[in-house]
C-alpha positions as CSV (number, residue, x, y, z in Angstrom):
1,M,85.7,-0.5,-3.7
2,D,85.9,-4.0,-1.9
3,R,85.7,-7.1,-4.1
4,V,82.6,-9.6,-3.8
5,E,83.2,-13.4,-4.1
6,F,80.1,-14.6,-6.2
7,D,79.3,-18.1,-7.6
8,K,78.2,-18.0,-10.7
9,S,77.0,-21.5,-10.8
10,A,74.3,-20.9,-7.7
11,H,73.0,-18.2,-9.6
12,C,71.8,-18.6,-12.9
13,L,68.2,-18.5,-15.2
14,P,65.9,-21.7,-14.7
15,E,66.0,-24.0,-17.5
16,Y,62.8,-25.1,-18.9
17,R,61.7,-27.6,-21.4
18,R,62.1,-27.2,-25.1
19,E,61.4,-29.5,-27.8
20,L,62.0,-28.7,-31.7
21,W,59.2,-30.2,-33.9
22,N,58.9,-29.2,-37.5
23,G,60.6,-26.5,-37.9
24,F,58.8,-24.9,-34.5
25,L,60.8,-24.6,-31.4
26,F,58.0,-25.1,-28.0
27,M,59.0,-24.6,-24.8
28,T,56.8,-24.9,-21.5
29,F,57.3,-24.5,-17.6
30,D,55.1,-27.4,-17.4
31,S,57.6,-31.0,-17.6
32,D,55.0,-33.0,-16.7
33,I,53.7,-32.3,-20.2
34,A,53.6,-34.9,-23.0
35,P,56.4,-34.9,-25.3
36,L,55.5,-33.2,-28.7
37,S,58.0,-34.9,-30.4
38,P,56.1,-38.3,-31.6
39,T,53.6,-36.8,-32.6
40,T,53.3,-36.3,-36.5
41,R,49.7,-35.5,-37.6
42,V,47.4,-33.3,-35.7
43,D,43.9,-34.5,-35.9
44,S,42.1,-32.5,-33.7
45,I,43.1,-29.6,-31.3
46,E,41.2,-28.2,-28.1
47,I,41.5,-24.3,-27.9
48,E,41.0,-23.2,-24.0
49,A,40.4,-19.3,-24.2
50,H,40.8,-16.9,-21.0
51,M,39.0,-13.9,-20.5
52,L,40.2,-10.8,-18.3
53,V,37.3,-8.7,-17.5
54,D,37.0,-6.2,-14.3
55,Y,35.5,-7.0,-11.3
56,E,32.2,-5.1,-12.0
57,R,31.9,-7.2,-15.2
58,A,32.7,-10.3,-13.6
59,A,29.4,-9.7,-11.5
60,A,27.2,-9.1,-14.3
61,A,24.5,-11.4,-15.3
62,D,25.5,-11.6,-18.8
63,L,29.4,-13.1,-18.5
64,E,28.4,-16.3,-19.5
65,K,26.8,-15.0,-22.5
66,M,30.0,-13.0,-23.1
67,Q,32.1,-16.4,-22.4
68,Q,30.3,-18.0,-25.0
69,A,30.7,-15.2,-27.8
70,Q,34.4,-15.4,-26.7
71,Q,34.9,-19.0,-27.3
72,D,32.9,-18.9,-31.0
73,L,35.1,-16.2,-31.9
74,V,38.2,-18.1,-30.9
75,Q,36.8,-21.1,-32.6
76,T,35.8,-19.3,-35.6
77,V,39.1,-18.0,-36.5
78,F,41.2,-21.1,-35.7
79,D,38.9,-22.7,-38.1
80,E,39.2,-20.4,-40.7
81,D,43.1,-20.2,-40.0
82,G,43.6,-24.0,-40.6
83,E,41.1,-24.2,-43.8
84,M,43.5,-21.1,-45.4
85,N,46.7,-23.5,-44.0
86,R,45.1,-26.5,-45.6
87,R,44.3,-24.4,-49.1
88,T,47.8,-23.0,-49.2
89,F,49.6,-26.4,-48.5
90,L,47.3,-28.0,-51.5
91,G,48.4,-25.0,-53.6
92,L,52.0,-25.5,-52.6
93,Q,51.7,-29.1,-54.2
94,S,50.4,-28.1,-57.2
95,S,52.1,-28.8,-60.5
96,A,51.3,-25.0,-61.3
97,A,53.3,-23.6,-57.9
98,A,56.5,-21.7,-58.4
99,G,59.1,-22.1,-56.2
100,G,60.9,-19.6,-54.1
101,R,59.8,-17.4,-51.1
102,M,55.9,-17.3,-50.1
103,S,56.5,-14.3,-48.0
104,H,58.7,-11.4,-48.1
105,Q,59.0,-11.8,-44.0
106,E,60.7,-15.5,-44.7
107,L,64.0,-14.8,-44.5
108,N,63.6,-13.1,-41.6
109,I,61.9,-15.6,-39.8
110,W,64.7,-18.8,-40.6
111,Q,67.0,-16.3,-39.2
112,L,64.8,-15.8,-36.0
113,Q,64.4,-19.3,-35.9
114,N,67.7,-20.4,-36.1
115,W,69.3,-18.1,-33.7
116,L,66.9,-19.2,-31.0
117,L,68.3,-22.3,-32.1
118,D,71.7,-21.6,-31.3
119,L,70.7,-20.0,-28.3
120,L,69.3,-23.2,-27.1
121,D,72.1,-25.5,-28.8
122,L,69.5,-27.3,-30.7
123,E,69.5,-28.7,-34.5
124,A,67.0,-28.4,-37.1
125,V,65.2,-31.1,-37.8
């Protein structure tokens, strides 16, 4: 078999912008997005939901109603999650809170995050 010359430096995977913020790894295809790093507190968030519908449903008269119902559902889920996260945080700050793992999968998540950090040559904050 003939040997083919191949320049590895001319053929590589694209690099994307990535940031580590409060232990979370964020990646984006858009290099013009404002950095997350300086943000220390989130006071508000804008949610954008997209629906995939087939052509016949898209032409239906009730499409706007379906879109509004979907947006309402996403907002409701977000609000409930936010409230539960707030309550969890307050509970963990309580003097009655016992130390230790919060979830049986906490170790797995930590291992995955550290694997990603190692892969991307980043350090945990």
